[in-house]
KOLFI-490119 format. One line per 5 residues: number of its first residue (from 1); their letters; for each residue z, y, x of N, C-alpha, C. Coordinates in pm, whole numbers. Last residue first. Layout:
// KOLFI-490119
NUM) A) Z,Y,X,Z,Y,X,Z,Y,X | ... .
***
This chain:
// KOLFI-490119
71) VVIYA) 11563,1815,11453,11583,1724,11392,11552,1585,11447 | 11529,2005,11674,11651,1972,11656,11689,1856,11545 | 11239,1980,11715,11325,1926,11817,11456,1911,11758 | 11127,2048,11485,11113,1903,11518,11226,1898,11607 | 11252,2313,11458,11295,2257,11358,11252,2078,11403 .
66) ISGIM) 11098,2434,11644,11223,2439,11648,11291,2315,11568 | 10868,2444,11524,10912,2348,11652,11019,2337,11667 | 10906,2573,11313,10863,2459,11275,10873,2372,11407 | 10908,2832,11413,11003,2766,11352,11022,2636,11310 | 10645,2870,11525,10728,2865,11617,10887,2805,11565 .
61) ILIGF) 10533,2796,11316,10512,2734,11398,10622,2747,11441 | 10614,3081,11135,10600,2944,11110,10616,2830,11200 | 10490,3280,11358,10642,3253,11319,10689,3176,11258 | 10213,3204,11279,10301,3180,11415,10431,3184,11428 | 10189,3311,11019,10162,3176,11075,10198,3103,11229 .
56) VITAR) 10268,3559,11037,10339,3481,10967,10291,3298,11009 | 10028,3653,11217,10161,3669,11219,10242,3548,11194 | 9847,3570,10996,9820,3516,11120,9965,3546,11211 | 9891,3782,10788,9906,3582,10783,9900,3554,10925 | 9854,4003,10911,9968,3985,10882,10022,3816,10833 .
51) FLIKE) 9573,3977,10934,9614,4016,11065,9777,3982,11016 | 9499,3935,10660,9459,3835,10761,9517,3847,10893 | 9571,4155,10517,9642,4032,10491,9624,3930,10579 | 9381,4337,10708,9567,4351,10670,9604,4220,10632 | 9163,4253,10609,9139,4234,10755,9360,4250,10763 .
46) FGRRT) 9122,4286,10315,9124,4185,10352,9190,4161,10534 | 9242,4599,10336,9222,4512,10248,9221,4380,10306 | 9283,4752,10664,9256,4747,10534,9229,4650,10456 | 9356,4870,10967,9329,4782,10872,9341,4798,10742 | 9222,5169,11149,9340,5089,11061,9274,4977,10992 .
41) QYSGG) 9059,5204,11416,9060,5225,11323,9196,5126,11246 | 8992,5438,11720,9093,5331,11647,9086,5299,11495 | 8749,5400,12000,8779,5456,11869,8904,5394,11787 | 8715,5383,12254,8791,5491,12222,8827,5504,12095 | 8524,5231,12418,8633,5166,12313,8703,5244,12238 .
36) AGGFT) 8328,5196,12656,8387,5283,12576,8435,5233,12416 | 8457,4983,12901,8386,5019,12785,8381,5117,12713 | 8610,4816,13026,8603,4985,13071,8496,5050,13004 | 8637,4547,12983,8604,4599,13110,8556,4747,13144 | 8701,4553,12689,8775,4505,12817,8754,4560,12972 .
31) SSLGN) 8489,4671,12567,8581,4776,12582,8721,4683,12689 | 8314,4453,12557,8317,4573,12662,8403,4667,12704 | 8363,4228,12460,8436,4227,12567,8414,4363,12632 | 8375,4345,12121,8323,4207,12198,8390,4253,12349 | 8357,4546,11951,8241,4541,12027,8260,4439,12116 .
26) GIQQL) 8555,4351,11687,8486,4486,11748,8349,4469,11839 | 8611,4100,11582,8664,4177,11775,8600,4302,11798 | 8801,4018,11292,8680,4085,11368,8735,4156,11513 | 8944,3672,11232,8929,3831,11281,8831,3911,11339 | 8913,3417,11239,8836,3521,11138,8870,3660,11174 .
21) LVSAV) 9030,3302,11430,8870,3315,11463,8817,3419,11360 | 9274,3315,11347,9240,3439,11462,9106,3442,11482 | 9279,3180,11125,9279,3295,11087,9255,3411,11222 | 9225,2915,11246,9084,2986,11123,9132,3172,11112 | 9475,2887,11387,9331,2883,11433,9265,2973,11367 .
16) LLVSL) 9645,2904,11170,9649,3007,11248,9517,2981,11323 | 9568,2647,11028,9550,2738,11004,9546,2906,11072 | 9617,2486,11226,9478,2472,11155,9480,2623,11123 | 9868,2484,11224,9829,2528,11402,9653,2541,11318 | 9971,2401,10975,9991,2562,11025,9914,2602,11154 .
11) VILAI) 9881,2143,11014,9865,2237,10937,9831,2376,10965 | 10078,2050,11211,9916,2046,11197,9843,2113,11128 | 10323,2105,11063,10275,2189,11246,10126,2162,11234 | 10315,1912,10850,10339,2083,10872,10265,2150,10980 | 10329,1659,11032,10209,1718,10930,10201,1851,10905 .
6) SIYTN) 10554,1753,11116,10456,1753,11224,10304,1759,11160 | 10731,1715,10921,10738,1863,11003,10615,1833,11097 | 10711,1492,10815,10621,1566,10762,10647,1713,10830 | 10792,1315,11081,10653,1300,11004,10597,1423,10907 | 11094,1387,11050,10981,1423,11179,10819,1400,11138 .
1) M) 11118,1216,10849,11180,1356,10834,11035,1439,10943 .
***
């Protein structure tokens, strides 16, 4: 059983990393250090799906980790 959970966690980890890397970063680090980053954009279409998928992958990794410890 732990083998299946381990494989699922590895797959979820790869999906989480891919979904984070696919998200647009906007202006890079310029807004981090006080640059002009005053614009706010709403997520639409694929960006919205990718944002929600990132959250779901993170939650599934937490659940899978807890299941791995319990089993």
